[in-house]
C-alpha positions as a Markdown table, in Angstrom:
| # | Residue | x | y | z |
|---|---|---|---|---|
| 1 | Met | -2.1 | -35.7 | -25.8 |
| 2 | Lys | -1.5 | -39.4 | -23.9 |
| 3 | Arg | -4.4 | -40.8 | -22.0 |
| 4 | Glu | -4.6 | -42.5 | -18.6 |
| 5 | Val | -4.6 | -46.3 | -19.3 |
| 6 | Ile | -6.5 | -48.1 | -16.6 |
| 7 | Thr | -7.4 | -51.5 | -16.0 |
| 8 | Leu | -10.2 | -52.7 | -13.9 |
| 9 | Cys | -9.7 | -55.7 | -11.3 |
| 10 | Gly | -12.2 | -57.6 | -9.1 |
| 11 | Ser | -14.4 | -60.4 | -8.7 |
| 12 | Thr | -16.7 | -60.9 | -12.0 |
| 13 | Arg | -19.7 | -61.6 | -9.7 |
| 14 | Phe | -19.8 | -57.7 | -9.7 |
| 15 | Gln | -20.4 | -57.2 | -13.7 |
| 16 | Asp | -22.7 | -54.5 | -13.1 |
| 17 | Ala | -19.7 | -52.0 | -11.0 |
| 18 | Phe | -17.7 | -52.8 | -13.9 |
| 19 | Glu | -20.0 | -51.4 | -16.5 |
| 20 | Arg | -20.5 | -48.6 | -14.4 |
| 21 | Val | -17.0 | -47.6 | -13.4 |
| 22 | Gln | -15.9 | -48.8 | -17.2 |
| 23 | Arg | -18.4 | -45.6 | -18.1 |
| 24 | Glu | -17.9 | -43.3 | -15.8 |
| 25 | Leu | -13.8 | -43.2 | -16.5 |
| 26 | Thr | -14.7 | -43.3 | -20.4 |
| 27 | Leu | -16.5 | -40.1 | -19.9 |
| 28 | Glu | -13.3 | -38.4 | -17.9 |
| 29 | Gly | -11.3 | -39.2 | -21.1 |
| 30 | Lys | -9.6 | -42.4 | -19.5 |
| 31 | Val | -8.6 | -45.8 | -21.6 |
| 32 | Val | -10.4 | -48.6 | -20.1 |
| 33 | Leu | -9.4 | -52.2 | -20.5 |
| 34 | Ser | -12.0 | -54.5 | -18.7 |
| 35 | Cys | -12.7 | -58.3 | -17.9 |
| 36 | Gly | -13.1 | -60.0 | -21.6 |
| 37 | Val | -15.1 | -63.0 | -19.9 |
| 38 | Phe | -17.0 | -62.5 | -16.6 |
| 39 | Gly | -17.0 | -65.9 | -15.3 |
| 40 | Asn | -19.0 | -65.1 | -12.2 |
| 41 | Gly | -21.2 | -63.3 | -14.4 |
| 42 | His | -23.2 | -63.8 | -17.6 |
| 43 | Asp | -20.4 | -65.9 | -19.0 |
| 44 | Ala | -20.7 | -68.3 | -16.1 |
| 45 | Asn | -21.7 | -71.2 | -18.9 |
| 46 | Ile | -18.0 | -71.2 | -20.0 |
| 47 | Phe | -17.6 | -73.4 | -17.0 |
| 48 | Asn | -20.9 | -75.7 | -17.3 |
| 49 | Asn | -19.1 | -78.4 | -19.1 |
| 50 | Ala | -15.5 | -78.2 | -18.0 |
| 51 | Asp | -14.0 | -80.4 | -15.1 |
| 52 | Ala | -11.9 | -79.4 | -12.3 |
| 53 | Ile | -8.5 | -79.3 | -14.4 |
| 54 | Glu | -9.9 | -77.9 | -17.2 |
| 55 | Ala | -11.5 | -75.1 | -15.3 |
| 56 | Ala | -8.2 | -74.3 | -13.7 |
| 57 | Ala | -7.0 | -73.9 | -17.3 |
| 58 | Ile | -9.6 | -71.7 | -18.3 |
| 59 | Lys | -9.3 | -69.7 | -15.2 |
| 60 | Arg | -5.6 | -69.4 | -16.1 |
| 61 | Ile | -5.9 | -67.8 | -19.1 |
| 62 | Leu | -8.4 | -65.1 | -18.2 |
| 63 | Asp | -5.9 | -64.7 | -15.3 |
| 64 | Asp | -2.9 | -64.4 | -17.3 |
| 65 | Val | -4.2 | -62.1 | -20.1 |
| 66 | His | -5.5 | -59.9 | -17.5 |
| 67 | Ile | -1.9 | -59.5 | -15.9 |
| 68 | Asp | -0.5 | -58.5 | -19.6 |
| 69 | Lys | -3.7 | -55.9 | -19.5 |
| 70 | Ile | -2.2 | -54.4 | -16.0 |
| 71 | Thr | 1.4 | -54.2 | -17.8 |
| 72 | Met | 0.1 | -52.0 | -20.5 |
| 73 | Ser | -1.8 | -49.7 | -18.0 |
| 74 | Asp | -0.8 | -46.6 | -16.2 |
| 75 | Ala | -3.2 | -47.7 | -12.9 |
| 76 | Ile | -5.9 | -50.2 | -12.0 |
| 77 | Tyr | -9.0 | -49.3 | -10.7 |
| 78 | Val | -10.2 | -51.9 | -8.1 |
| 79 | Ile | -13.6 | -53.1 | -8.0 |
| 80 | Asn | -14.3 | -53.7 | -4.4 |
| 81 | Pro | -18.0 | -52.8 | -3.2 |
| 82 | Asn | -18.2 | -53.4 | 0.3 |
| 83 | Asn | -14.3 | -53.5 | 0.5 |
| 84 | Tyr | -14.5 | -57.2 | -0.8 |
| 85 | Ile | -11.3 | -58.1 | -2.2 |
| 86 | Gly | -10.8 | -62.0 | -3.4 |
| 87 | Asn | -7.3 | -64.0 | -3.8 |
| 88 | Ser | -7.2 | -63.4 | -7.3 |
| 89 | Thr | -7.8 | -59.5 | -7.0 |
| 90 | Trp | -5.4 | -59.5 | -4.3 |
| 91 | Arg | -2.4 | -61.3 | -7.0 |
| 92 | Glu | -3.2 | -58.1 | -9.2 |
| 93 | Ile | -3.2 | -55.7 | -6.8 |
| 94 | Val | 0.3 | -56.9 | -5.4 |
| 95 | Tyr | 1.5 | -57.0 | -8.9 |
| 96 | Ala | 0.2 | -53.6 | -9.9 |
| 97 | Ala | 2.0 | -52.3 | -6.6 |
| 98 | Met | 5.4 | -54.3 | -7.2 |
| 99 | Val | 5.6 | -52.8 | -10.9 |
| 100 | Gly | 4.4 | -49.7 | -9.9 |
| 101 | Lys | 1.5 | -48.8 | -11.3 |
| 102 | Gly | -1.4 | -46.3 | -9.9 |
| 103 | Ile | -3.9 | -48.1 | -7.7 |
| 104 | Tyr | -7.6 | -46.8 | -7.3 |
| 105 | Ser | -10.8 | -48.1 | -5.9 |
| 106 | Ile | -14.2 | -47.9 | -5.0 |
| 107 | Thr | -13.5 | -48.4 | -1.4 |
| 108 | Asn | -10.1 | -47.4 | -0.3 |
| 109 | Ile | -7.7 | -49.9 | 0.2 |
| 110 | Ser | -4.8 | -48.2 | 2.6 |
| 111 | Gln | -1.2 | -48.4 | 1.6 |
| 112 | Asp | -0.2 | -50.5 | 4.9 |
| 113 | Arg | -2.8 | -53.0 | 3.5 |
| 114 | Ile | -1.5 | -53.2 | 0.1 |
| 115 | Phe | 2.2 | -53.4 | 1.5 |
| 116 | Ser | 1.2 | -56.1 | 4.2 |
| 117 | Arg | -0.2 | -58.4 | 1.4 |
| 118 | Met | 3.0 | -57.4 | -0.9 |
| 119 | Asp | 5.1 | -58.7 | 1.9 |
| 120 | Glu | 3.0 | -62.1 | 2.6 |
| 121 | Glu | 3.0 | -63.3 | -0.7 |
| 122 | Thr | 6.6 | -62.7 | -1.3 |
| 123 | Gln | 7.4 | -64.7 | 1.5 |
| 124 | Leu | 5.2 | -67.5 | 0.6 |
| 125 | Thr | 6.6 | -67.1 | -3.0 |
| 126 | Glu | 10.3 | -67.7 | -1.4 |
| 127 | Arg | 9.3 | -70.6 | 0.4 |
| 128 | Phe | 7.7 | -71.9 | -2.9 |
| 129 | Ala | 11.1 | -70.7 | -4.7 |
| 130 | Ser | 13.0 | -72.8 | -2.2 |
| 131 | Trp | 10.9 | -75.6 | -2.4 |
| 132 | Gln | 10.5 | -76.1 | -6.2 |
| 133 | Leu | 14.2 | -76.4 | -6.6 |
| 134 | Asp | 14.6 | -78.4 | -4.0 |
| 135 | Ser | 12.4 | -80.7 | -5.3 |
| 136 | Ile | 13.6 | -80.3 | -8.9 |
| 137 | Ala | 16.8 | -81.8 | -7.7 |
| 138 | His | 15.2 | -84.8 | -5.5 |
| 139 | Asn | 11.9 | -85.5 | -6.2 |
| 140 | Pro | 10.5 | -83.8 | -9.6 |
| 141 | Tyr | 7.2 | -85.9 | -9.1 |
| 142 | Ser | 6.6 | -83.9 | -6.1 |
| 143 | Leu | 5.6 | -80.9 | -8.2 |
| 144 | Ala | 2.5 | -81.6 | -9.2 |
| 145 | Gly | 2.6 | -79.5 | -12.6 |
| 146 | Ala | 2.8 | -76.3 | -10.0 |
| 147 | Thr | 6.3 | -75.2 | -11.7 |
| 148 | Val | 6.8 | -71.6 | -12.2 |
| 149 | Ser | 10.1 | -70.1 | -13.6 |
| 150 | Phe | 11.3 | -67.4 | -16.2 |
| 151 | Thr | 14.0 | -67.0 | -18.6 |
| 152 | His | 16.9 | -64.7 | -17.9 |
| 153 | Lys | 20.0 | -64.4 | -20.1 |
| 154 | Gly | 18.9 | -67.7 | -21.8 |
| 155 | Ile | 18.8 | -69.6 | -18.7 |
| 156 | Glu | 15.2 | -71.2 | -16.9 |
| 157 | Val | 15.0 | -69.5 | -13.8 |
| 158 | Tyr | 13.2 | -71.6 | -10.8 |
| 159 | Asp | 14.4 | -69.6 | -8.0 |
| 160 | Pro | 15.4 | -66.2 | -8.3 |
| 161 | Trp | 16.5 | -65.9 | -4.9 |
| 162 | Ile | 20.1 | -67.4 | -6.3 |
| 163 | Arg | 21.5 | -66.2 | -9.4 |
| 164 | Glu | 20.7 | -67.9 | -12.9 |
| 165 | Thr | 24.2 | -68.8 | -13.6 |
| 166 | Gln | 23.5 | -70.9 | -10.2 |
| 167 | Gln | 20.0 | -73.4 | -10.9 |
| 168 | Gly | 21.5 | -75.8 | -12.4 |
| 169 | Asp | 24.1 | -76.4 | -9.9 |
| 170 | Pro | 24.1 | -79.8 | -8.1 |
| 171 | Trp | 23.7 | -77.9 | -5.0 |
| 172 | Ala | 21.3 | -75.2 | -5.9 |
| 173 | Trp | 19.1 | -76.0 | -3.6 |
| 174 | Arg | 21.2 | -75.6 | -0.4 |
| 175 | Met | 22.2 | -72.0 | -1.9 |
| 176 | His | 19.1 | -70.5 | -1.1 |
| 177 | Arg | 19.4 | -71.3 | 2.6 |
| 178 | Glu | 22.9 | -70.1 | 2.4 |
| 179 | Ala | 23.2 | -66.1 | 2.9 |
| 180 | Asp | 26.4 | -65.9 | 1.2 |
| 181 | Tyr | 24.5 | -67.2 | -2.3 |
| 182 | Gln | 21.0 | -64.9 | -1.5 |
| 183 | Ile | 20.5 | -61.8 | -3.8 |
| 184 | Asp | 17.6 | -59.4 | -4.2 |
| 185 | Pro | 15.8 | -60.7 | -7.2 |
| 186 | Arg | 14.3 | -57.4 | -7.7 |
| 187 | Lys | 17.4 | -55.7 | -8.2 |
| 188 | His | 19.4 | -58.8 | -9.9 |
| 189 | Tyr | 16.4 | -59.7 | -12.5 |
| 190 | Gly | 14.1 | -56.4 | -12.7 |
| 191 | Lys | 10.9 | -55.4 | -10.6 |
| 192 | Arg | 8.9 | -56.7 | -13.6 |
| 193 | Lys | 10.0 | -60.3 | -14.2 |
| 194 | Phe | 10.1 | -60.6 | -10.3 |
| 195 | Ala | 6.6 | -59.4 | -9.9 |
| 196 | Arg | 4.9 | -61.9 | -12.8 |
| 197 | Tyr | 7.0 | -64.9 | -10.8 |
| 198 | Val | 5.3 | -64.1 | -7.5 |
| 199 | Phe | 2.1 | -63.4 | -9.4 |
| 200 | Glu | 2.4 | -67.0 | -10.9 |
| 201 | Ala | 3.5 | -68.9 | -7.9 |
| 202 | Met | 0.6 | -67.5 | -5.9 |
| 203 | Gln | -1.7 | -68.5 | -9.1 |
| 204 | Ala | 0.3 | -72.0 | -9.2 |
| 205 | Leu | -0.5 | -72.6 | -4.8 |
| 206 | Asp | -4.2 | -71.7 | -5.4 |
| 207 | Glu | -4.6 | -74.1 | -8.6 |
| 208 | Tyr | -3.0 | -76.6 | -6.6 |
| 209 | Arg | -5.6 | -75.9 | -3.5 |
| 210 | Thr | -8.7 | -75.9 | -6.0 |
| 211 | Leu | -7.4 | -79.0 | -7.4 |
| 212 | His | -6.6 | -81.3 | -4.3 |
| 213 | Gly | -8.7 | -79.6 | -1.4 |
| 214 | Ser | -5.4 | -78.7 | 0.2 |
| 215 | Asp | -2.8 | -76.3 | 0.5 |
| 216 | Leu | 0.8 | -77.8 | -0.4 |
| 217 | Phe | 3.3 | -78.5 | 1.9 |
| 218 | Leu | 5.7 | -75.8 | 2.0 |
| 219 | Pro | 8.9 | -75.7 | 4.6 |
| 220 | Tyr | 10.4 | -73.1 | 6.0 |
| 221 | Cys | 13.7 | -72.0 | 4.5 |
| 222 | Asp | 14.9 | -69.3 | 6.7 |
| 223 | Pro | 18.4 | -67.9 | 5.0 |
| 224 | Ile | 21.3 | -68.3 | 7.4 |
| 225 | Glu | 22.4 | -64.8 | 8.7 |
| 226 | Lys | 25.7 | -63.6 | 7.7 |
| 227 | Pro | 28.0 | -62.6 | 10.9 |
| 228 | Gln | 28.1 | -59.2 | 11.7 |
| 229 | Val | 31.5 | -57.7 | 11.6 |
């Protein structure tokens, strides 16, 4: 019998709730993957001697390991007492929804709320992707360590709204704004690669906010609409 694999997601400040839900689901016969480190719980001391950059690096490792657990799972279970969901947890919920995982929670999370958050993060990620490709072409110093990409057919993809073969084009940054070149990244690159890109883009923006004390300025990049025939 194949057992359902479930990853617990939520703020590590709710360590007692994590342990309770893990126990309950295990007794139901589920395979439960929880947090390996409770940074806001009994493992908070791992950040004691870390500066902002080191703390961000530790958090990135923890986030990346947790997203790999979600990838291996059939579903996630959101630990959200009093309906509290932080930005890190929302990134995980959006990733799970985008790759088709089941989503359970202590307090109900409506599908409308999840889809709304998914749309919001995808739109912000598209602005980030366009800005990133523009920066690579004109001012790489402005990237400030925020580069996000993945490999597709041996080519590094920085903007998944255009094809991998166009990433290195001298005018690639302009292609994003032209409807004739834009593609559906979910269909072309696959939903898992695209979902991971969205997760890492949001992660990079959050890191920038933490390290610099302000949001990264991302200009709007409304694509040119194709004329109606």
